[in-house]
N, C-alpha and C positions, 0 to 999 in steps of 0.2 A: 609445607604443612606447619613447620615449626613457627613461622612468622605469619601464618594464616594469610598468605598472598593469594587471595581468591580470584582475582581478575587478571588474566593474561591478555594484554592489549597489544595487538600486532598490526601496525599500519603497513600498507603496501602501496607505494606511489611510484608512478612511472616518471623518471627524470628526463629532461630534454637531452636529446642527442644519443640516447641509448637505443639499441636495436630491440624492437618488439613488433609483434603483429598488430598491436593496438596503439592508439594515440592519446587516449584519455582514460587513465586508470588511477583511481584514488580511493582505495578500499580501507576500511577499518574493521579488523576481525577482533571481536570481544569474546574471549574464550573462558569459560568457567574452569578453574584451575585446581580444584580440590577433590573432585569426586568422579562420578560416571564410572567407566570401567578401569580407571587409572588408580583405584584405591589399593590394588594388589591383593584383593580378596579372591583367591583361587584355591581350589582343592581337588584332589583326586577322589573321584567317587568309586572307581574300580580301576583295574589295569588298563582299561580301554577308554576311559571317560574322565574329562576334566570339566569342572564347572567354575564359572567366573561370575562375580557379582557386578551388576550395573546399578550403581546407587545414585538416585536423584532425590534431593531433599528440598523442602520448601525454603529453608534458610538460604542454601547455596543458590538456588534458582532465582529467588527474589533479589538477592543482592547483586548477582551478575546482570540481571535484567535492568535493575536500577542504574548500575554502572553504565550500561550501554546507552540508556536514554539520557543520562547525565552528560556523557561525552558527546552525544549527538547534539544536545542543546548547547553545550559549551562551545563547540567548534562549528556551529552553523550547519550541521548536516540535517537532511530532510527525511531520511528514511531509515528505519530499523527493521531488519528481517530476521525472524527467529528460524534457526536451522534445525531440522528434526527428521526422525523416521517414525513418526507416530502411527503410520500405516502398518508398521511391523511391531515396534515396541509401544504398544497401545497404552499401557499403564505408565511406564517410565517417561517416555517422551511426551505422552499425552499430558502428564502432570506438569512437565516442564512448560509446555505450551499454555496450559491453563494459567500458570503463574505469570508468564510473559504477557498474556492478554490482560491480566489484572493490573500489572504495572503500567502497561501501555495506556490505560485509561487515564492515568495521571499526567500524561503528556499528549494532549489532543493536537498540539501543533506539530508533532512528529508523525509521519505516516508509518503505520505498522502493518507488516504482512508476514506470512509464513511460507517456508519453502522446504520441500523434501531435500535431504542432504545429497542424495545421488544425482537428482536432476539439477541441483544447484551447480554441481561440478561441471556438468555439460554446458549449462548456460554461461558459466564464468568463462569457459574456454571459447565460447562463441562470441560473447559480448560482455566483458567484465565491467564496462562503463554503466551497465544497467543497475549495478549494486552499490550500496553506500556503506551502512554499518551492518555487519553480519554477527548476530548474537547466537552463540553456539555453546552446547554442552561440551565437555572436555574433549572427547574423541573426535567429533566432527570439527571442532575448532582447530585441532592439530592438523588435520588433513587439509582443511580449507585454507589455512594460513600458508602452508607449504605451496599449495597450488597458486595462491595469490603471488607469492614470491617468484615463482617461475614465470608468471604472466608479465611481471614488471622487469624481468631480465635475469635475476639471480637471487639465491638465498642470501648472498652477501650484501644485498641492498636493504634488507629488512631488519629493523630494530624491534625490540619488545620491551614492554614495561609490565611488571607484575606488582599489583597494588593490593594492599590490605588496609585494615582500619588504622593501623599504627605505622606500618613500614611499607617501603616500596623498593624494588630492585629492578635495575635496568641492564639489559644484556642483549647481544645479538640473538635473533630467533633461531639461528642454526646451532648445531652442536660443534664439537671439535672436529678437526680434519688432520689426523696424524699422518696421512699419506703425503701431505704437502708441508709438514712441519719443517721449519728451517730453510725453506726455499724462497721466502720473501715474495710469494705470489698470492697470498690470501687477500681478499677484498676487505679494506678497512671501513667501508661505508656503514655497515650495520653497527659496528662499534661506535663510530662517530655519531650516527643518528640516535643511538641509545643514549649517548651523552647529551644530545640535544633534548631528548625526552626528559632526562633527569633535570636539566636546567629549567625546562618549562614547568615541571612539577614543583620546583623550588621557587617559582615566581619570576624566573629570569627569562621571560618570553623573548625579549629583544635579542639576547645573546643566542638563544636557540635559533631565532630567525636568521641571524647573521651566519651561523654555521650552515644552515640549509641553503641560504642564498649562495654562499661560497661553493658548496657542493654542486649546485646547479650550473655554475660557471665552469666547473671542472668537467662535468659529464659531456659537455658539448665539444670539448677539446679533442677527445679521442687519442689514439696513439699512445705515447708514453705516459699520458695522464691517467690511463685506465688500466686495470688489471686484466689478465687473460680471460677471466670468466665473463668480462664485459666486452670482449673482442679487441682489447688493447694489447700493447706490447710492454706495458709498464710493470712495476712491482708494487708491493704494499707500501714501501718507502716512498717511491716516486709519486704515487697517488696521494699519500698522506701529505707530502711536501707541497703538492699542487693545491690541496685544500687550504693548508696553512697560508700559503702565499696569497690566495684569494681573500682570506680573512683580513 
């Protein structure tokens, strides 16, 4: 909130050589990052009841929708899907959808549709290749992006970029893992790809592509080149060294 990083962009791509039930996954989750139920507005009504606020505003919804369509246009993607539960949250999610529809009219070359959040999860598990850009309010984006990471093989494979009007921050989409701290077995890929996102943001597209190409060469090697979460026998250090070698 301090830097107004309103857009949390989380790619989830299946790299060659990695174990997955699927063969063609390339999703882009665009998650609103400042409101919804994540504002911390909760209160005790009485000893047996807590109420929480689900905040959806025109400003936040408009700019996250515009970000999703801008990214789709920039990266040659064909479809943007607004994720919602307007059948239950009729006013809040209904308002979000209304704004997404308004923004979609500015991008007639991009296909726009809408999908209930719960049935989307089912459809993603059955056939993730059906989806392209998923435009989500904060809560649904959090869940959808974690599922997308599992589909491509590991949370350790997914980077994220948080964008504002003046600042941007890039980091792995996962949190900390104190249970494996100091064991040298954490997956370095999410951090490496976050760096590639940073380079692309700074206009260094060729450098970003070089990193991604090096990673693709490593994922097909298996064994000592991959960390345990990817089915390998390597370490954070050995996988990082393998990526550097391919560069």
